[in-house]
C-alpha positions, 0 to 999 in steps of 0.5 A: 594591163589594168588601171586600178589605183593603189587604193583599190583591189583589181578583180580579174573577170573573163575578158575584163577587170573591175576595180573594188574599193578597199574597206572604208573607202568610197568610189570616185570613179571607175578606177579609184576610190577615196577615203570618206570624211566623216567629220566633213560629211557630219556623219561623226558622233562627236559631242558639240564641244569636241573636235572631229579628226578624220583618220584612215578608215574613220574619225577621232573625237577629242574634247575641246580645251576646258572640256573632259570626256571620251569625245562623244560626251564632253563636259565642262571641267569642274572647278578645283576641289580646294574651291568647292570643298568649303561651304560657300555663301551666296549673297543676292543683292538688288 
């Protein structure tokens, strides 16, 4: 009888066995593995204006409200075109 957990693969060896982690998981002990948390470990490529969400076998980067992009690059939303289509006058006063 083996004691490998469900997140491992039991490998039969002569007179013994070994529990190998499923792809994307890291070893916890001799019998079990866990998901690596890219977000908590800082091993993600998310922009500083993005939210990192840990997923099965990886992570997802989503731009924060007020920002647009793919999550690895997030830029502030521009002003609505109706405000930027017209010439603007800047007045500098002291």
